[in-house]
TORKOL-4160 file (C-alpha; in steps of 0.2 Angstrom, whole numbers, padded with zeros to 4 digits, m for minus):
325
<pt num="1" X="m0042" Y="0217" Z="m0065"/>
<pt num="2" X="m0033" Y="0218" Z="m0080"/>
<pt num="3" X="m0035" Y="0233" Z="m0090"/>
<pt num="4" X="m0043" Y="0232" Z="m0109"/>
<pt num="5" X="m0033" Y="0241" Z="m0120"/>
<pt num="6" X="m0044" Y="0254" Z="m0131"/>
<pt num="7" X="m0031" Y="0254" Z="m0146"/>
<pt num="8" X="m0039" Y="0247" Z="m0161"/>
<pt num="9" X="m0032" Y="0231" Z="m0169"/>
<pt num="10" X="m0024" Y="0233" Z="m0185"/>
<pt num="11" X="m0034" Y="0228" Z="m0201"/>
<pt num="12" X="m0019" Y="0224" Z="m0211"/>
<pt num="13" X="m0003" Y="0217" Z="m0200"/>
<pt num="14" X="0013" Y="0212" Z="m0210"/>
<pt num="15" X="0026" Y="0204" Z="m0200"/>
<pt num="16" X="0043" Y="0201" Z="m0207"/>
<pt num="17" X="0037" Y="0196" Z="m0225"/>
<pt num="18" X="0049" Y="0185" Z="m0235"/>
<pt num="19" X="0043" Y="0179" Z="m0252"/>
<pt num="20" X="0051" Y="0171" Z="m0267"/>
<pt num="21" X="0042" Y="0165" Z="m0282"/>
<pt num="22" X="0042" Y="0147" Z="m0283"/>
<pt num="23" X="0047" Y="0135" Z="m0298"/>
<pt num="24" X="0040" Y="0120" Z="m0306"/>
<pt num="25" X="0042" Y="0110" Z="m0290"/>
<pt num="26" X="0035" Y="0123" Z="m0278"/>
<pt num="27" X="0051" Y="0128" Z="m0271"/>
<pt num="28" X="0061" Y="0144" Z="m0274"/>
<pt num="29" X="0075" Y="0141" Z="m0288"/>
<pt num="30" X="0092" Y="0137" Z="m0281"/>
<pt num="31" X="0103" Y="0152" Z="m0279"/>
<pt num="32" X="0087" Y="0164" Z="m0279"/>
<pt num="33" X="0086" Y="0178" Z="m0266"/>
<pt num="34" X="0069" Y="0184" Z="m0259"/>
<pt num="35" X="0060" Y="0196" Z="m0270"/>
<pt num="36" X="0052" Y="0204" Z="m0254"/>
<pt num="37" X="0061" Y="0202" Z="m0239"/>
<pt num="38" X="0058" Y="0208" Z="m0220"/>
<pt num="39" X="0044" Y="0218" Z="m0225"/>
<pt num="40" X="0033" Y="0224" Z="m0209"/>
<pt num="41" X="0018" Y="0235" Z="m0208"/>
<pt num="42" X="0003" Y="0239" Z="m0198"/>
<pt num="43" X="m0013" Y="0247" Z="m0204"/>
<pt num="44" X="m0028" Y="0253" Z="m0195"/>
<pt num="45" X="m0047" Y="0257" Z="m0199"/>
<pt num="46" X="m0049" Y="0273" Z="m0206"/>
<pt num="47" X="m0031" Y="0273" Z="m0215"/>
<pt num="48" X="m0029" Y="0278" Z="m0232"/>
<pt num="49" X="m0011" Y="0271" Z="m0237"/>
<pt num="50" X="m0003" Y="0277" Z="m0254"/>
<pt num="51" X="0010" Y="0263" Z="m0260"/>
<pt num="52" X="0025" Y="0271" Z="m0270"/>
<pt num="53" X="0040" Y="0265" Z="m0278"/>
<pt num="54" X="0047" Y="0262" Z="m0295"/>
<pt num="55" X="0044" Y="0250" Z="m0307"/>
<pt num="56" X="0048" Y="0232" Z="m0301"/>
<pt num="57" X="0050" Y="0236" Z="m0284"/>
<pt num="58" X="0038" Y="0223" Z="m0277"/>
<pt num="59" X="0022" Y="0233" Z="m0275"/>
<pt num="60" X="0010" Y="0223" Z="m0284"/>
<pt num="61" X="0018" Y="0207" Z="m0276"/>
<pt num="62" X="0015" Y="0214" Z="m0260"/>
<pt num="63" X="m0003" Y="0218" Z="m0264"/>
<pt num="64" X="m0007" Y="0201" Z="m0271"/>
<pt num="65" X="0001" Y="0192" Z="m0255"/>
<pt num="66" X="m0010" Y="0203" Z="m0246"/>
<pt num="67" X="m0026" Y="0200" Z="m0257"/>
<pt num="68" X="m0023" Y="0182" Z="m0254"/>
<pt num="69" X="m0017" Y="0177" Z="m0271"/>
<pt num="70" X="0000" Y="0170" Z="m0265"/>
<pt num="71" X="0003" Y="0157" Z="m0251"/>
<pt num="72" X="0015" Y="0164" Z="m0237"/>
<pt num="73" X="0016" Y="0158" Z="m0219"/>
<pt num="74" X="m0001" Y="0163" Z="m0209"/>
<pt num="75" X="0008" Y="0173" Z="m0196"/>
<pt num="76" X="0018" Y="0184" Z="m0209"/>
<pt num="77" X="0002" Y="0193" Z="m0217"/>
<pt num="78" X="m0015" Y="0195" Z="m0205"/>
<pt num="79" X="m0030" Y="0204" Z="m0214"/>
<pt num="80" X="m0044" Y="0208" Z="m0201"/>
<pt num="81" X="m0036" Y="0195" Z="m0190"/>
<pt num="82" X="m0035" Y="0180" Z="m0202"/>
<pt num="83" X="m0024" Y="0174" Z="m0216"/>
<pt num="84" X="m0030" Y="0180" Z="m0233"/>
<pt num="85" X="m0025" Y="0164" Z="m0243"/>
<pt num="86" X="m0030" Y="0151" Z="m0230"/>
<pt num="87" X="m0047" Y="0159" Z="m0225"/>
<pt num="88" X="m0057" Y="0161" Z="m0240"/>
<pt num="89" X="m0072" Y="0170" Z="m0233"/>
<pt num="90" X="m0062" Y="0185" Z="m0233"/>
<pt num="91" X="m0064" Y="0187" Z="m0251"/>
<pt num="92" X="m0081" Y="0179" Z="m0254"/>
<pt num="93" X="m0090" Y="0190" Z="m0239"/>
<pt num="94" X="m0082" Y="0205" Z="m0249"/>
<pt num="95" X="m0074" Y="0210" Z="m0232"/>
<pt num="96" X="m0056" Y="0211" Z="m0243"/>
<pt num="97" X="m0057" Y="0216" Z="m0259"/>
<pt num="98" X="m0044" Y="0217" Z="m0273"/>
<pt num="99" X="m0044" Y="0227" Z="m0289"/>
<pt num="100" X="m0029" Y="0225" Z="m0302"/>
<pt num="101" X="m0024" Y="0235" Z="m0316"/>
<pt num="102" X="m0029" Y="0223" Z="m0328"/>
<pt num="103" X="m0047" Y="0214" Z="m0330"/>
<pt num="104" X="m0045" Y="0199" Z="m0340"/>
<pt num="105" X="m0051" Y="0182" Z="m0342"/>
<pt num="106" X="m0046" Y="0163" Z="m0347"/>
<pt num="107" X="m0054" Y="0157" Z="m0363"/>
<pt num="108" X="m0053" Y="0139" Z="m0368"/>
<pt num="109" X="m0042" Y="0136" Z="m0382"/>
<pt num="110" X="m0039" Y="0155" Z="m0384"/>
<pt num="111" X="m0026" Y="0157" Z="m0370"/>
<pt num="112" X="m0025" Y="0169" Z="m0354"/>
<pt num="113" X="m0027" Y="0187" Z="m0352"/>
<pt num="114" X="m0041" Y="0189" Z="m0364"/>
<pt num="115" X="m0049" Y="0206" Z="m0360"/>
<pt num="116" X="m0066" Y="0206" Z="m0354"/>
<pt num="117" X="m0076" Y="0212" Z="m0371"/>
<pt num="118" X="m0089" Y="0201" Z="m0373"/>
<pt num="119" X="m0106" Y="0208" Z="m0381"/>
<pt num="120" X="m0115" Y="0210" Z="m0365"/>
<pt num="121" X="m0123" Y="0226" Z="m0356"/>
<pt num="122" X="m0114" Y="0235" Z="m0342"/>
<pt num="123" X="m0133" Y="0233" Z="m0333"/>
<pt num="124" X="m0133" Y="0215" Z="m0335"/>
<pt num="125" X="m0114" Y="0213" Z="m0327"/>
<pt num="126" X="m0117" Y="0226" Z="m0311"/>
<pt num="127" X="m0135" Y="0220" Z="m0308"/>
<pt num="128" X="m0128" Y="0202" Z="m0309"/>
<pt num="129" X="m0119" Y="0204" Z="m0293"/>
<pt num="130" X="m0130" Y="0198" Z="m0280"/>
<pt num="131" X="m0131" Y="0202" Z="m0262"/>
<pt num="132" X="m0128" Y="0221" Z="m0263"/>
<pt num="133" X="m0138" Y="0236" Z="m0257"/>
<pt num="134" X="m0148" Y="0244" Z="m0271"/>
<pt num="135" X="m0143" Y="0262" Z="m0263"/>
<pt num="136" X="m0125" Y="0258" Z="m0263"/>
<pt num="137" X="m0127" Y="0252" Z="m0282"/>
<pt num="138" X="m0134" Y="0267" Z="m0287"/>
<pt num="139" X="m0123" Y="0278" Z="m0278"/>
<pt num="140" X="m0108" Y="0269" Z="m0287"/>
<pt num="141" X="m0117" Y="0270" Z="m0303"/>
<pt num="142" X="m0118" Y="0289" Z="m0302"/>
<pt num="143" X="m0102" Y="0292" Z="m0294"/>
<pt num="144" X="m0092" Y="0282" Z="m0309"/>
<pt num="145" X="m0105" Y="0289" Z="m0321"/>
<pt num="146" X="m0109" Y="0272" Z="m0329"/>
<pt num="147" X="m0121" Y="0271" Z="m0344"/>
<pt num="148" X="m0130" Y="0255" Z="m0340"/>
<pt num="149" X="m0134" Y="0252" Z="m0359"/>
<pt num="150" X="m0116" Y="0252" Z="m0364"/>
<pt num="151" X="m0111" Y="0236" Z="m0373"/>
<pt num="152" X="m0094" Y="0229" Z="m0366"/>
<pt num="153" X="m0087" Y="0224" Z="m0384"/>
<pt num="154" X="m0089" Y="0242" Z="m0390"/>
<pt num="155" X="m0084" Y="0254" Z="m0375"/>
<pt num="156" X="m0066" Y="0261" Z="m0373"/>
<pt num="157" X="m0054" Y="0254" Z="m0360"/>
<pt num="158" X="m0059" Y="0270" Z="m0348"/>
<pt num="159" X="m0078" Y="0265" Z="m0348"/>
<pt num="160" X="m0074" Y="0248" Z="m0346"/>
<pt num="161" X="m0063" Y="0251" Z="m0332"/>
<pt num="162" X="m0077" Y="0261" Z="m0324"/>
<pt num="163" X="m0089" Y="0245" Z="m0324"/>
<pt num="164" X="m0074" Y="0235" Z="m0316"/>
<pt num="165" X="m0072" Y="0247" Z="m0304"/>
<pt num="166" X="m0091" Y="0247" Z="m0300"/>
<pt num="167" X="m0093" Y="0229" Z="m0298"/>
<pt num="168" X="m0077" Y="0227" Z="m0287"/>
<pt num="169" X="m0084" Y="0240" Z="m0275"/>
<pt num="170" X="m0103" Y="0234" Z="m0274"/>
<pt num="171" X="m0100" Y="0226" Z="m0257"/>
<pt num="172" X="m0096" Y="0235" Z="m0243"/>
<pt num="173" X="m0078" Y="0232" Z="m0240"/>
<pt num="174" X="m0066" Y="0233" Z="m0223"/>
<pt num="175" X="m0050" Y="0232" Z="m0233"/>
<pt num="176" X="m0048" Y="0238" Z="m0251"/>
<pt num="177" X="m0032" Y="0235" Z="m0261"/>
<pt num="178" X="m0029" Y="0246" Z="m0277"/>
<pt num="179" X="m0017" Y="0242" Z="m0290"/>
<pt num="180" X="m0015" Y="0255" Z="m0304"/>
<pt num="181" X="m0035" Y="0255" Z="m0305"/>
<pt num="182" X="m0037" Y="0273" Z="m0311"/>
<pt num="183" X="m0024" Y="0273" Z="m0325"/>
<pt num="184" X="m0037" Y="0273" Z="m0338"/>
<pt num="185" X="m0051" Y="0285" Z="m0330"/>
<pt num="186" X="m0053" Y="0304" Z="m0334"/>
<pt num="187" X="m0049" Y="0318" Z="m0323"/>
<pt num="188" X="m0068" Y="0319" Z="m0317"/>
<pt num="189" X="m0071" Y="0300" Z="m0314"/>
<pt num="190" X="m0054" Y="0299" Z="m0304"/>
<pt num="191" X="m0058" Y="0314" Z="m0293"/>
<pt num="192" X="m0074" Y="0307" Z="m0290"/>
<pt num="193" X="m0069" Y="0290" Z="m0286"/>
<pt num="194" X="m0055" Y="0296" Z="m0274"/>
<pt num="195" X="m0069" Y="0307" Z="m0265"/>
<pt num="196" X="m0079" Y="0291" Z="m0263"/>
<pt num="197" X="m0066" Y="0281" Z="m0257"/>
<pt num="198" X="m0061" Y="0293" Z="m0244"/>
<pt num="199" X="m0079" Y="0295" Z="m0239"/>
<pt num="200" X="m0078" Y="0275" Z="m0236"/>
<pt num="201" X="m0064" Y="0277" Z="m0224"/>
<pt num="202" X="m0070" Y="0291" Z="m0214"/>
<pt num="203" X="m0086" Y="0285" Z="m0212"/>
<pt num="204" X="m0086" Y="0265" Z="m0211"/>
<pt num="205" X="m0069" Y="0265" Z="m0205"/>
<pt num="206" X="m0062" Y="0254" Z="m0220"/>
<pt num="207" X="m0043" Y="0253" Z="m0223"/>
<pt num="208" X="m0037" Y="0256" Z="m0242"/>
<pt num="209" X="m0020" Y="0253" Z="m0249"/>
<pt num="210" X="m0017" Y="0261" Z="m0266"/>
<pt num="211" X="m0003" Y="0258" Z="m0278"/>
<pt num="212" X="0000" Y="0270" Z="m0292"/>
<pt num="213" X="0011" Y="0281" Z="m0302"/>
<pt num="214" X="m0002" Y="0296" Z="m0304"/>
<pt num="215" X="m0002" Y="0309" Z="m0291"/>
<pt num="216" X="m0012" Y="0323" Z="m0297"/>
<pt num="217" X="m0026" Y="0326" Z="m0285"/>
<pt num="218" X="m0018" Y="0316" Z="m0270"/>
<pt num="219" X="m0011" Y="0329" Z="m0260"/>
<pt num="220" X="m0025" Y="0327" Z="m0248"/>
<pt num="221" X="m0031" Y="0310" Z="m0250"/>
<pt num="222" X="m0019" Y="0298" Z="m0242"/>
<pt num="223" X="m0016" Y="0297" Z="m0223"/>
<pt num="224" X="m0001" Y="0286" Z="m0225"/>
<pt num="225" X="0013" Y="0285" Z="m0236"/>
<pt num="226" X="0024" Y="0268" Z="m0238"/>
<pt num="227" X="0037" Y="0270" Z="m0250"/>
<pt num="228" X="0045" Y="0252" Z="m0257"/>
<pt num="229" X="0062" Y="0248" Z="m0265"/>
<pt num="230" X="0070" Y="0232" Z="m0271"/>
<pt num="231" X="0057" Y="0222" Z="m0261"/>
<pt num="232" X="0060" Y="0231" Z="m0245"/>
<pt num="233" X="0051" Y="0245" Z="m0233"/>
<pt num="234" X="0061" Y="0261" Z="m0236"/>
<pt num="235" X="0048" Y="0273" Z="m0227"/>
<pt num="236" X="0031" Y="0272" Z="m0218"/>
<pt num="237" X="0025" Y="0289" Z="m0212"/>
<pt num="238" X="0009" Y="0297" Z="m0211"/>
<pt num="239" X="0005" Y="0310" Z="m0223"/>
<pt num="240" X="0005" Y="0325" Z="m0212"/>
<pt num="241" X="0025" Y="0320" Z="m0206"/>
<pt num="242" X="0029" Y="0319" Z="m0226"/>
<pt num="243" X="0023" Y="0338" Z="m0228"/>
<pt num="244" X="0032" Y="0344" Z="m0212"/>
<pt num="245" X="0048" Y="0336" Z="m0219"/>
<pt num="246" X="0047" Y="0343" Z="m0236"/>
<pt num="247" X="0041" Y="0359" Z="m0246"/>
<pt num="248" X="0039" Y="0350" Z="m0260"/>
<pt num="249" X="0023" Y="0343" Z="m0268"/>
<pt num="250" X="0018" Y="0324" Z="m0265"/>
<pt num="251" X="0025" Y="0321" Z="m0284"/>
<pt num="252" X="0040" Y="0330" Z="m0282"/>
<pt num="253" X="0044" Y="0322" Z="m0266"/>
<pt num="254" X="0041" Y="0305" Z="m0272"/>
<pt num="255" X="0051" Y="0310" Z="m0288"/>
<pt num="256" X="0065" Y="0315" Z="m0276"/>
<pt num="257" X="0065" Y="0297" Z="m0268"/>
<pt num="258" X="0066" Y="0288" Z="m0284"/>
<pt num="259" X="0079" Y="0299" Z="m0293"/>
<pt num="260" X="0090" Y="0295" Z="m0277"/>
<pt num="261" X="0087" Y="0277" Z="m0278"/>
<pt num="262" X="0091" Y="0278" Z="m0297"/>
<pt num="263" X="0107" Y="0286" Z="m0294"/>
<pt num="264" X="0111" Y="0273" Z="m0280"/>
<pt num="265" X="0108" Y="0258" Z="m0292"/>
<pt num="266" X="0118" Y="0266" Z="m0306"/>
<pt num="267" X="0133" Y="0268" Z="m0293"/>
<pt num="268" X="0132" Y="0250" Z="m0289"/>
<pt num="269" X="0130" Y="0244" Z="m0307"/>
<pt num="270" X="0147" Y="0255" Z="m0311"/>
<pt num="271" X="0155" Y="0247" Z="m0297"/>
<pt num="272" X="0150" Y="0229" Z="m0301"/>
<pt num="273" X="0156" Y="0233" Z="m0320"/>
<pt num="274" X="0174" Y="0239" Z="m0313"/>
<pt num="275" X="0175" Y="0223" Z="m0303"/>
<pt num="276" X="0173" Y="0212" Z="m0318"/>
<pt num="277" X="0155" Y="0207" Z="m0311"/>
<pt num="278" X="0138" Y="0207" Z="m0322"/>
<pt num="279" X="0130" Y="0226" Z="m0320"/>
<pt num="280" X="0113" Y="0218" Z="m0317"/>
<pt num="281" X="0108" Y="0203" Z="m0305"/>
<pt num="282" X="0100" Y="0190" Z="m0316"/>
<pt num="283" X="0081" Y="0187" Z="m0312"/>
<pt num="284" X="0072" Y="0169" Z="m0312"/>
<pt num="285" X="0053" Y="0170" Z="m0310"/>
<pt num="286" X="0055" Y="0187" Z="m0301"/>
<pt num="287" X="0067" Y="0182" Z="m0289"/>
<pt num="288" X="0085" Y="0190" Z="m0289"/>
<pt num="289" X="0100" Y="0180" Z="m0292"/>
<pt num="290" X="0115" Y="0183" Z="m0285"/>
<pt num="291" X="0126" Y="0173" Z="m0298"/>
<pt num="292" X="0128" Y="0157" Z="m0307"/>
<pt num="293" X="0118" Y="0153" Z="m0324"/>
<pt num="294" X="0099" Y="0158" Z="m0325"/>
<pt num="295" X="0088" Y="0142" Z="m0323"/>
<pt num="296" X="0075" Y="0139" Z="m0336"/>
<pt num="297" X="0058" Y="0137" Z="m0327"/>
<pt num="298" X="0045" Y="0126" Z="m0340"/>
<pt num="299" X="0030" Y="0119" Z="m0334"/>
<pt num="300" X="0027" Y="0110" Z="m0351"/>
<pt num="301" X="0013" Y="0119" Z="m0357"/>
<pt num="302" X="0010" Y="0138" Z="m0364"/>
<pt num="303" X="m0005" Y="0146" Z="m0366"/>
<pt num="304" X="m0018" Y="0141" Z="m0379"/>
<pt num="305" X="m0008" Y="0126" Z="m0384"/>
<pt num="306" X="m0013" Y="0108" Z="m0383"/>
<pt num="307" X="0005" Y="0101" Z="m0386"/>
<pt num="308" X="0018" Y="0102" Z="m0373"/>
<pt num="309" X="0032" Y="0114" Z="m0374"/>
<pt num="310" X="0046" Y="0102" Z="m0368"/>
<pt num="311" X="0054" Y="0094" Z="m0382"/>
<pt num="312" X="0051" Y="0074" Z="m0384"/>
<pt num="313" X="0035" Y="0075" Z="m0374"/>
<pt num="314" X="0018" Y="0077" Z="m0384"/>
<pt num="315" X="0001" Y="0077" Z="m0376"/>
<pt num="316" X="0006" Y="0068" Z="m0359"/>
<pt num="317" X="m0006" Y="0068" Z="m0344"/>
<pt num="318" X="0003" Y="0067" Z="m0329"/>
<pt num="319" X="m0004" Y="0056" Z="m0314"/>
<pt num="320" X="0002" Y="0053" Z="m0296"/>
<pt num="321" X="0013" Y="0039" Z="m0301"/>
<pt num="322" X="0014" Y="0036" Z="m0318"/>
<pt num="323" X="0014" Y="0045" Z="m0335"/>
<pt num="324" X="m0001" Y="0040" Z="m0347"/>
<pt num="325" X="0002" Y="0042" Z="m0365"/>
């Protein structure tokens, strides 16, 4: 009789992830190199993973791919054994939750990325989320110190962020993705939130991936650290191994990695310049381009406009086989 393995299955399994932002035709622009390449990572129940890296390293893109916001091959990214993009029940059930750095909406004839600032109370927004446990809702309101009488068009950025986080955590999650979510919180709100999230992992076996540049109070929070640079995995180790290998604080350790990365980038740019090459690789829609002219990507429309942005075309409607004017 075959022995059944007692090793838990990974909650997040990334296998040789490769990703390039597509152009207007749905395919990567010609000559573009992958933004994310050969990225593999496995996380298990209870893991608290800290995502670190410089601006533009690819952290947000990776989190969005895990969160099902970009389509990739189903075998490249599995969350709870399923494809986050193709299995929408992961998000709708609350098992997979993504909280990004911005809380925005789209408004007709006004454009995209409009802040949530309508005249509505925090109570109406929080209690408007259905299918949640009252005890959990009350706990989150207390942890985040939310005043239910707040009007969303009058509160500060930090107070609005607390309401966003509260609503995002109302349903018990199995995998939580956080992208710079605490940037507007004060010291007390941030500390209480991190304490709550740690308890979720220890008591319910949740998995959390937290991308941030703020390391105050994080010394004993993560169980693992993942360092990303240029869209590639540079390091993935348990926190205790990081502490044993370095006598520096978490912030100083990450700072040393980023300084080394910056020095190497500067050296490469200097060598490219000495060889008569451009100092920087060109980028098209987030993709690194190794050479040749940059290709302008234009889908014909801009936020908040009724008229086309393509010269010579005005207010057209595309059908599957003809253009209606």
